[in-house]
N, C-alpha and C positions, 0 to 999 in steps of 0.2 A: 056589833060585828058587821062590818061592811061587806060588800059583794066580793071584794078581793080576798078578804079573810075566809069567806066560804069557799072560794075557788082553791085557796092554798090548803085548807083543811081537807077538802075532798081529794085534792091531788096527793097529799101525803098518805091518806087512807088507801087510795088506789095503788100507790107505789109500794106500800107495805104488803098489800095483797099480792101484787105482782111478784115481790121477792119470795113470798111463801110458795107460790105456784112454781117459780123457778127452782126453788129448793126441792119441791116434790119431783119435778122433772129430772133434775140432776141425780136425785136418789134412785129413781127408777132406771135411768140410763146406766148408772153405775152397777146396780144389781143385775141388769140384763147383760152387761159386758162381763161381769164376773160369774155369771150363771148362778145367781143366788135368788131364791124365792123368799121375799120378806115374810115374816111371821104372819102379818095381817092378810096375806094372799094365800097362805097354806090351807088347803081344804082338810077338815078334820074327819070327813067321812071314811068309814072302814067297811069292808065287806063282812057282814055279820052272818057268816055261814061257813060250813066246811067246804074248802075248795083247794085245788092244787096250787103249787107255786106259780105256775104259768098264769093262772087266773088272777092271783094277787099281783103279779108283776104287771099284767095288763091294766089293772085298776090303778096301780101306782103311776104308770105312765099317763093314764087319762087325767089323773089329778094334777100331774105336773103340767100337761098341755093346757088344762083348764086354767091353772094359776097363771101361766104365761099369757094366755089370752086375756085374762082379767087385767094383768099388768099393762098389756097393750092398749086395752080400752081406756084404762085410767090415764095412760100417757097421752092418748089422743085427746081426751077430755081436758087435760092440762094445757096442751098446745092450743086448743080452741079457746079456752078461757084466757090464756096469755095474749092471744090475738085480739080478743075483745077488750082486754084491759089496756093494751097498747093504744087502741083507738081512743078510748076514754081519756087516757093520760095525755095524749097529744092534744086532745080538745081543750082540756083545762090548762095545759102548759101554754098553749097559744094565746090564752086570754091574759097572761101575766106580762108585766112590763119587764125591761131588762134587769132591773135591780131585784125584782121578785124572782125572776128566773135564776139569777145568780144565788140568791138566798136558798132556793129550793135545791139547786145543784150541790151547794155546800152541805145542806141538811141530808141529802141522799148519800153523799160520800161518808159523812159521819155516822149515819144510820147503818150503812153497809159495814163499815169498820166495826161498829159496836156489835152487830150480829155475828161477824166473823170471829171477833175476840171472845164472845160468849161461847160459840161453838168450839173454839180452840181450847178454852178453859175446861169445857166439858170433856173433850177428848183427852186432855192431859190428866184429868181426874180419873177417867176410866182406865187410861194407860197405867197410872200409878196403882190403881186398885188391882189390875191384872198382874202387874209385876209383884205386888204384895202377895197375891194369891199363889203365884207361881214360885215364890221364894221358898225353897225347901226348909229354910231355917224357921219358918213360921209354923211348921207342922211338928207335931209330937212324934218323936222317933220311938218305936216300940220293937221288941224282938218277936219275930214271927217264926214258927216252926217251919223248917224247909222240907216239907213232906209232899210237895205237889199240890197243896191246898192253899198256898200263900195268899192268892187273891181273895178267896172266900173267907179266909181267916181275917184278913184286913177288913173286908166288908163287914164281917160279924162284929169285929172290935169297934168299928166306926158306928154301926147301928145300935149295938147293944152293950158295948163296953167290955165284951168278952169274946174270945176266939171260939168258944165252945159250940156256937151255932152254925159253924161253917158248912156242915153237911146238909142241914135243912135249907140253908140259903142256896146252896148249890142246886139242890133238887127243885126248889121254888123257881130259881132263875132258868133252869133247863126247861121246866114246864112252860114258863112264860115265852121262851124262845121258840118252843115247838108251836105254840099258838100264833106266834108272830114271825114265823120263819122267813116270810117274804121281806121283812124289814132288814134281816141280817145275813141272808144267803150270799150277798155280794161281798161280805167280809170274811167268808170262809172259803178255803181251798178245798174243792171237791164237793161231795154231797153233804148238805147241811144236816140231814137226818143221821147220817153216819157220824158226823162230827158231834152232834148232840148226844147220841148214844154213848160215845166215849166220855162225854162230860159228866156222866152219872157216876163214874168211878172215883173213888177217894183214896186209892192205893198208891198214888204218886206216879202212875204211868204217864209218859210224855204226852200222849194224846188227850189226857184229861186236864192238862194245864189250860188255864184261861187264856184266851186270845183277844185280839181287838174286838171281835164280835161280842164276847162276854162283857168286856168293859163298857161297850156302847149300850148293850142291853141292860146291864145293871144300872147305868146312869139314867136310862129311860124309865126303867121299872120302879126304881126307888126315888127318882126325881132328885138326884144329887149330882154334883160335879166330881169327876174322877180325874186326877192328874197322875201321870207316870213320870218319875224322875230317875235318872241313872247317875251313878257316881262317875266323876271325871278325874 
């Protein structure tokens, strides 16, 4: 391997690394623009004591602020690294002759296209899987008693193969939401404790029907995906 081969190898390695950092930067900028906190930046800490909703809300905002600051620090680190890589790449590139530069340029275009096609394929696979999951035809259709306990009956059937456990599941979920009311109060109109008190009833009263808050809480509590579909 001669000196030029070493230069070319090092240059390709640096350009691959540059592409990865650019991808990280684009991802962070997109998340910031869409007001999304990536899973890796979400803080798991929870207040392990009895406290009011106001205190839990303060903790929630602090975690969001901290996550955004971490994303900002990571973004700055990416920019710093990209600036360093640009200097190194320019150094190696300047040592090549015109034919070698042309060869590197062609390699870079092909490499970029290869990476984009791989990402596109992954996106198409994910989209296909999401469409498959969302297709109501892939779900088993069952008859549920229309007594105001529909959601809990469906949950019972999904978890245990029978609707008979809907009352205990309702009580369990209500207790879970009481303990984590700070997570779901923004999904409830009015006072969440009044809302949860009504959720204990199984006699079909309107205020006991499951809402968006219960769907989200059940998904979190049982670690399952819940989809709602309506007839058109």
